[in-house]
MITOR-236422 format. One record per residue (C-alpha): x, z, y; residue number from 1. Coordinates in nm, 2 decimals. Layout:
BEGIN
- east/up/north/seq
- X/Z/Y/NUM .
...
END
This chain:
BEGIN
- east/up/north/seq
- -4.05/4.51/15.93/1 .
- -3.92/4.79/15.74/2 .
- -3.57/4.73/15.81/3 .
- -3.37/4.92/16.04/4 .
- -3.32/4.76/16.40/5 .
- -2.97/4.76/16.56/6 .
- -2.85/4.74/16.92/7 .
- -2.59/4.57/16.98/8 .
- -2.35/4.85/17.09/9 .
- -2.44/5.03/16.76/10 .
- -2.35/4.74/16.57/11 .
- -2.06/4.68/16.75/12 .
- -1.95/5.03/16.67/13 .
- -2.05/4.97/16.30/14 .
- -1.80/4.73/16.31/15 .
- -1.51/4.88/16.46/16 .
- -1.56/5.16/16.26/17 .
- -1.55/4.91/15.93/18 .
- -1.24/4.77/16.07/19 .
- -1.06/5.11/16.17/20 .
- -1.13/5.23/15.82/21 .
- -0.97/4.94/15.65/22 .
- -0.63/5.05/15.58/23 .
- -0.49/4.72/15.55/24 .
- -0.58/4.66/15.89/25 .
- -0.41/4.90/16.06/26 .
- -0.05/4.75/16.01/27 .
- -0.09/4.40/15.97/28 .
- 0.19/4.10/16.02/29 .
- 0.05/3.81/16.22/30 .
- 0.26/3.46/16.20/31 .
- 0.14/3.22/16.48/32 .
- 0.21/3.02/16.79/33 .
- 0.16/3.18/17.16/34 .
- -0.09/3.09/17.38/35 .
- -0.26/3.15/17.74/36 .
- 0.01/3.45/17.77/37 .
- -0.02/3.63/18.12/38 .
- 0.11/3.97/18.20/39 .
- -0.08/4.18/18.40/40 .
- -0.01/4.40/18.71/41 .
- -0.04/4.71/18.52/42 .
- 0.22/4.61/18.27/43 .
- 0.00/4.47/17.99/44 .
- 0.03/4.16/17.80/45 .
- -0.24/3.96/17.68/46 .
- -0.22/3.65/17.50/47 .
- -0.35/3.45/17.19/48 .
- -0.19/3.42/16.84/49 .
- -0.29/3.09/16.72/50 .
- -0.26/2.82/16.43/51 .
- -0.38/2.54/16.27/52 .
- -0.71/2.69/16.14/53 .
- -0.77/2.98/16.38/54 .
- -0.70/3.17/16.70/55 .
- -0.69/3.54/16.76/56 .
- -0.70/3.74/17.05/57 .
- -0.45/3.96/17.13/58 .
- -0.31/4.27/17.35/59 .
- 0.07/4.45/17.39/60 .
- -0.01/4.75/17.60/61 .
- 0.27/4.84/17.88/62 .
- 0.46/5.08/17.66/63 .
- 0.51/4.90/17.35/64 .
- 0.59/4.56/17.60/65 .
- 0.87/4.74/17.76/66 .
- 1.11/4.74/17.44/67 .
- 1.07/4.41/17.41/68 .
- 1.42/4.23/17.40/69 .
- 1.31/3.86/17.49/70 .
- 1.08/3.70/17.71/71 .
- 0.79/3.60/17.52/72 .
- 0.62/3.24/17.65/73 .
- 0.35/3.05/17.57/74 .
- 0.40/2.79/17.29/75 .
- 0.68/3.02/17.15/76 .
- 0.64/3.07/16.75/77 .
- 0.63/3.48/16.68/78 .
- 0.57/3.70/16.41/79 .
- 0.34/4.00/16.56/80 .
- 0.25/4.35/16.43/81 .
- -0.06/4.56/16.51/82 .
- -0.35/4.67/16.42/83 .
- -0.70/4.46/16.41/84 .
- -0.98/4.64/16.55/85 .
- -1.30/4.51/16.75/86 .
- -1.32/4.58/17.18/87 .
- -1.63/4.76/17.22/88 .
- -1.70/4.55/17.55/89 .
- -1.64/4.17/17.47/90 .
- -1.78/4.29/17.06/91 .
- -1.48/4.06/16.98/92 .
- -1.16/4.16/16.71/93 .
- -0.80/4.13/16.87/94 .
- -0.49/4.22/16.75/95 .
- -0.36/4.52/16.92/96 .
- 0.04/4.44/16.90/97 .
- 0.29/4.71/16.89/98 .
- 0.61/4.49/16.79/99 .
- 0.69/4.13/16.88/100 .
- 0.96/3.92/16.73/101 .
- 1.04/3.53/16.79/102 .
- 0.97/3.37/16.42/103 .
- 1.28/3.25/16.25/104 .
- 1.53/3.40/16.47/105 .
- 1.57/3.78/16.57/106 .
- 1.48/3.88/16.89/107 .
- 1.82/3.96/17.02/108 .
- 1.88/3.62/16.95/109 .
- 1.60/3.50/17.15/110 .
- 1.70/3.69/17.42/111 .
- 2.03/3.59/17.45/112 .
- 1.95/3.23/17.44/113 .
- 1.72/3.28/17.71/114 .
- 1.95/3.48/17.94/115 .
- 2.19/3.23/17.88/116 .
- 1.97/2.97/17.99/117 .
- 1.83/3.11/18.29/118 .
- 2.20/3.23/18.39/119 .
- 2.33/2.90/18.32/120 .
- 2.05/2.71/18.57/121 .
- 2.14/2.94/18.82/122 .
- 2.51/2.84/18.82/123 .
- 2.69/3.17/18.69/124 .
- 2.91/3.00/18.40/125 .
- 3.02/2.72/18.66/126 .
- 3.37/2.65/18.59/127 .
- 3.43/2.58/18.96/128 .
- 3.34/2.95/19.07/129 .
- 3.61/3.09/18.82/130 .
- 3.89/3.28/19.00/131 .
- 4.23/3.21/18.89/132 .
- 4.40/3.55/18.71/133 .
- 4.75/3.65/18.94/134 .
- 5.07/3.54/18.73/135 .
- 5.23/3.91/18.77/136 .
- 4.97/4.17/18.81/137 .
- 5.06/4.51/18.91/138 .
- 4.77/4.73/18.83/139 .
- 4.54/4.61/18.55/140 .
- 4.15/4.82/18.56/141 .
- 4.03/4.81/18.17/142 .
- 3.69/4.92/18.12/143 .
- 3.60/5.00/17.80/144 .
- 3.56/5.35/17.59/145 .
- 3.84/5.53/17.59/146 .
- 3.83/5.58/17.22/147 .
- 3.74/5.29/17.08/148 .
- 4.04/5.06/16.93/149 .
- 4.01/4.83/17.20/150 .
- 4.14/5.03/17.44/151 .
- 4.45/5.11/17.25/152 .
- 4.52/4.72/17.14/153 .
- 4.52/4.66/17.54/154 .
- 4.78/4.94/17.62/155 .
- 5.00/4.86/17.32/156 .
- 5.04/4.46/17.42/157 .
- 5.03/4.50/17.76/158 .
- 5.31/4.74/17.75/159 .
- 5.53/4.55/17.53/160 .
- 5.48/4.24/17.67/161 .
- 5.50/4.35/18.08/162 .
- 5.60/4.72/18.12/163 .
- 5.61/4.68/18.49/164 .
- 5.24/4.65/18.54/165 .
- 5.01/4.97/18.55/166 .
- 4.68/5.01/18.32/167 .
- 4.43/5.22/18.49/168 .
- 4.18/5.31/18.21/169 .
- 3.81/5.35/18.34/170 .
- 3.62/5.52/18.03/171 .
- 3.24/5.38/17.99/172 .
- 2.99/5.36/17.70/173 .
- 3.01/5.05/17.53/174 .
- 2.68/5.08/17.32/175 .
- 2.36/5.19/17.37/176 .
- 2.11/5.17/17.65/177 .
- 2.35/5.38/17.89/178 .
- 2.64/5.14/17.86/179 .
- 2.53/4.86/18.10/180 .
- 2.48/5.11/18.39/181 .
- 2.82/5.24/18.34/182 .
- 2.98/4.91/18.31/183 .
- 2.81/4.78/18.62/184 .
- 2.92/5.09/18.81/185 .
- 3.30/5.09/18.68/186 .
- 3.33/4.74/18.80/187 .
- 3.16/4.76/19.13/188 .
- 3.40/5.08/19.16/189 .
- 3.68/4.86/19.10/190 .
- 3.61/4.61/19.37/191 .
- 3.52/4.91/19.62/192 .
- 3.81/5.05/19.64/193 .
- 4.04/4.76/19.52/194 .
- 4.20/4.99/19.24/195 .
- 4.36/4.68/19.06/196 .
- 4.43/4.33/19.08/197 .
- 4.29/4.25/18.75/198 .
- 3.99/4.36/18.54/199 .
- 3.95/4.36/18.14/200 .
- 3.64/4.47/18.00/201 .
- 3.54/4.48/17.66/202 .
- 3.54/4.64/17.32/203 .
- 3.57/4.59/16.97/204 .
- 3.40/4.37/16.72/205 .
- 3.04/4.49/16.57/206 .
- 2.68/4.33/16.51/207 .
- 2.46/4.20/16.79/208 .
- 2.31/4.49/16.84/209 .
- 2.67/4.69/16.90/210 .
- 2.78/4.39/17.13/211 .
- 2.45/4.42/17.32/212 .
- 2.56/4.57/17.63/213 .
- 2.76/4.28/17.72/214 .
- 2.46/4.05/17.69/215 .
- 2.27/4.25/17.95/216 .
- 2.19/4.07/18.28/217 .
- 2.35/4.33/18.52/218 .
- 2.67/4.34/18.37/219 .
- 2.65/3.93/18.41/220 .
- 2.61/3.96/18.72/221 .
- 2.81/4.25/18.81/222 .
- 3.11/4.05/18.65/223 .
- 3.00/3.75/18.85/224 .
- 2.99/3.91/19.20/225 .
- 3.32/4.06/19.13/226 .
- 3.61/3.98/19.39/227 .
- 3.85/4.08/19.11/228 .
- 3.92/3.84/18.84/229 .
- 3.78/3.94/18.54/230 .
- 3.89/3.91/18.17/231 .
- 3.59/3.94/17.90/232 .
- 3.74/4.10/17.58/233 .
- 3.37/4.16/17.33/234 .
- 3.48/4.15/16.96/235 .
- 3.65/3.93/16.74/236 .
- 3.69/3.55/16.77/237 .
- 3.36/3.41/16.63/238 .
- 3.17/3.63/16.84/239 .
- 3.05/3.54/17.20/240 .
- 2.85/3.69/17.45/241 .
- 2.66/3.64/17.80/242 .
- 2.98/3.81/17.95/243 .
- 3.21/3.59/17.80/244 .
- 3.05/3.25/17.96/245 .
- 3.06/3.47/18.32/246 .
- 3.42/3.57/18.31/247 .
- 3.66/3.42/18.48/248 .
- 3.84/3.40/18.14/249 .
- 3.74/3.45/17.79/250 .
- 3.98/3.64/17.55/251 .
- 3.92/3.61/17.16/252 .
- 4.01/4.00/17.12/253 .
- 4.10/4.28/17.32/254 .
- 4.50/4.23/17.22/255 .
- 4.44/3.86/17.32/256 .
- 4.29/3.96/17.64/257 .
- 4.61/4.15/17.70/258 .
- 4.84/3.87/17.61/259 .
- 4.64/3.66/17.85/260 .
- 4.67/3.92/18.16/261 .
- 5.03/3.99/18.16/262 .
- 5.36/3.75/18.09/263 .
- 5.58/3.80/17.85/264 .
- 5.89/3.99/17.97/265 .
- 6.14/3.83/17.65/266 .
- 5.98/3.48/17.78/267 .
- 6.06/3.59/18.16/268 .
- 6.41/3.72/18.11/269 .
- 6.49/3.42/17.91/270 .
- 6.31/3.19/18.20/271 .
- 6.55/3.41/18.46/272 .
- 6.87/3.33/18.24/273 .
- 6.75/2.96/18.24/274 .
- 6.72/2.95/18.62/275 .
- 7.05/3.14/18.65/276 .
- 7.22/2.88/18.48/277 .
- 7.07/2.60/18.65/278 .
- 7.12/2.78/18.99/279 .
- 7.51/2.82/18.91/280 .
- 7.55/2.43/18.82/281 .
- 7.36/2.34/19.13/282 .
- 7.60/2.54/19.29/283 .
- 7.89/2.47/19.11/284 .
- 7.82/2.11/19.17/285 .
- 7.76/2.14/19.55/286 .
- 8.09/2.29/19.57/287 .
- 8.28/2.02/19.33/288 .
- 8.09/1.75/19.55/289 .
- 8.25/1.94/19.88/290 .
- 8.56/1.95/19.71/291 .
- 8.57/1.55/19.65/292 .
- 8.43/1.49/20.00/293 .
- 8.72/1.69/20.16/294 .
- 8.97/1.49/19.95/295 .
- 8.85/1.19/20.09/296 .
- 8.84/1.32/20.45/297 .
- 9.17/1.41/20.37/298 .
- 9.29/1.08/20.25/299 .
- 9.14/0.91/20.53/300 .
- 9.38/0.68/20.77/301 .
- 9.27/0.91/21.05/302 .
- 9.41/1.20/20.91/303 .
- 9.73/1.04/20.76/304 .
- 9.82/0.81/20.98/305 .
- 9.65/0.89/21.38/306 .
- 9.87/0.66/21.54/307 .
- 9.73/0.37/21.36/308 .
- 9.38/0.51/21.46/309 .
- 9.48/0.49/21.84/310 .
- 9.65/0.13/21.76/311 .
- 9.34/0.02/21.61/312 .
- 9.14/0.11/21.91/313 .
- 9.41/-0.04/22.13/314 .
- 9.33/-0.35/21.98/315 .
- 8.97/-0.34/22.01/316 .
- 8.99/-0.25/22.36/317 .
- 9.21/-0.55/22.42/318 .
- 8.98/-0.76/22.23/319 .
- 8.70/-0.65/22.42/320 .
- 8.89/-0.69/22.77/321 .
- 8.95/-1.03/22.68/322 .
- 8.58/-1.09/22.56/323 .
- 8.45/-0.95/22.92/324 .
- 8.73/-1.15/23.12/325 .
- 8.62/-1.47/22.91/326 .
- 8.28/-1.42/22.99/327 .
- 8.33/-1.33/23.37/328 .
- 8.51/-1.68/23.41/329 .
- 8.24/-1.85/23.25/330 .
- 7.96/-1.69/23.46/331 .
- 8.19/-1.75/23.78/332 .
- 8.23/-2.12/23.68/333 .
- 7.88/-2.19/23.65/334 .
- 7.77/-1.99/23.96/335 .
- 8.04/-2.20/24.15/336 .
- 7.88/-2.55/24.03/337 .
- 7.53/-2.38/24.05/338 .
- 7.64/-2.37/24.47/339 .
- 7.77/-2.67/24.51/340 .
- 7.45/-2.86/24.41/341 .
- 7.30/-2.64/24.66/342 .
- 7.53/-2.72/24.91/343 .
- 7.47/-3.12/24.84/344 .
- 7.10/-3.09/24.82/345 .
- 7.11/-2.89/25.15/346 .
- 7.35/-3.13/25.33/347 .
- 7.12/-3.42/25.19/348 .
- 6.81/-3.29/25.36/349 .
- 7.04/-3.17/25.69/350 .
- 6.92/-3.32/26.04/351 .
- 7.28/-3.40/26.14/352 .
- 7.24/-3.69/25.86/353 .
- 6.98/-3.81/26.04/354 .
- 7.17/-3.82/26.40/355 .
- 7.45/-4.00/26.27/356 .
- 7.25/-4.27/26.21/357 .
- 7.18/-4.30/26.60/358 .
- 6.89/-4.09/26.65/359 .
- 6.83/-3.81/26.90/360 .
- 6.65/-3.47/26.93/361 .
- 6.44/-3.39/27.24/362 .
- 6.41/-3.04/27.29/363 .
- 6.32/-2.81/27.63/364 .
- 6.55/-2.59/27.81/365 .
- 6.34/-2.33/27.60/366 .
- 6.46/-2.48/27.29/367 .
- 6.14/-2.60/27.21/368 .
- 6.14/-2.97/27.02/369 .
- 5.94/-3.25/27.16/370 .
- 5.69/-3.43/26.89/371 .
- 5.50/-3.62/27.12/372 .
- 5.57/-3.80/27.48/373 .
- 5.26/-3.58/27.60/374 .
- 5.46/-3.30/27.56/375 .
- 5.76/-3.45/27.85/376 .
- 5.62/-3.43/28.19/377 .
- 5.75/-3.58/28.51/378 .
- 6.05/-3.37/28.64/379 .
- 6.14/-3.20/28.32/380 .
- 6.46/-3.14/28.24/381 .
- 6.53/-3.19/27.86/382 .
- 6.84/-3.17/27.63/383 .
- 6.92/-3.46/27.38/384 .
- 7.07/-3.34/27.08/385 .
- 7.28/-3.64/26.96/386 .
- 7.54/-3.66/26.65/387 .
- 7.85/-3.53/26.85/388 .
- 7.68/-3.30/27.10/389 .
- 7.40/-3.28/27.36/390 .
- 7.35/-3.46/27.69/391 .
- 7.08/-3.33/27.95/392 .
- 6.83/-3.54/28.12/393 .
- 6.52/-3.52/28.33/394 .
- 6.17/-3.71/28.28/395 .
- 6.13/-3.97/28.60/396 .
- 5.82/-4.14/28.46/397 .
- 5.57/-4.22/28.21/398 .
- 5.70/-4.56/28.04/399 .
- 5.37/-4.65/27.97/400 .
- 5.25/-4.59/28.34/401 .
- 5.50/-4.78/28.49/402 .
- 5.43/-5.07/28.25/403 .
- 5.07/-5.01/28.41/404 .
- 5.20/-5.09/28.76/405 .
END
């Protein structure tokens, strides 16, 4: 056997050197579907890129993964940029990814949709939690760049429409990595110190990259947590950001935000004039109604002829007296008839009626009426009550006893 014999490590290193030396494999774009996507505590991302024909192991180190602007997930179609080499320990080739973007849409668009879905599921977009705007704000905090056109538009429109409102400009960056923390700090500061009763935050138009600060999750949560109502005014009419969904009101432009924030003094003046006319008309109507009532009172008979009023009351009194007397007489007649009927009934039941027919009532000297012969004792003195008086008598003997002799 004259051929060279390689160890596993030597062969693996040889293959690695060949792959590392191939210039076309040092910067390669690979399209496929993510599978088995995992993020380790170290911050490194491990996954597989696959299609219908093959699979390719891949890794994205923490430094490169920190630049991702969306959250990769298994099943997502992506385009990965990286280099192909061999991992010596396992002896397999894999893709070391430096950039990863969704296939078909940009990474910012994917990040936007992911954050939108997440916050919507948490209820940050619910209409029920949106606060009403004050109808006549006294102080308005404008959180935007002090050098941009947005702040000038807000000041110009708000001052023209409602000059009594005080505008408090809180300058922040609205673009770049430093913008989200500054916007969040300004919103929290305004709430902590109650510097205004309304907040307008936003910026002028631009690309999705320019507007990205208002798609930041930190900004969205700061707007949601704000106790002061917030108007989001980002970009132009077609531009929609996460801040627009979370804010209590979305304005198409910064100028439109100023229009929505304050009333129009011209319209207020017209409304006040209309209200004044209505109040004056109502007051004149009440005065005229009072005059008519006074005129009717003045023409009433009680005032034009007071004696007639007294005469009418006298007639009413006479009529009432006659009715009372008639009622009294009828009642007296009825009671007399009832008394006569009661007297007749009592007379019919009177013991004197019985005595008049020849009967007598025997009673003792104490007034006890005898109801049986056994109650009469020989020698006892009794009184007999007759129809025309009393007769005293004495019991001599029991008649039944005499009959026995």
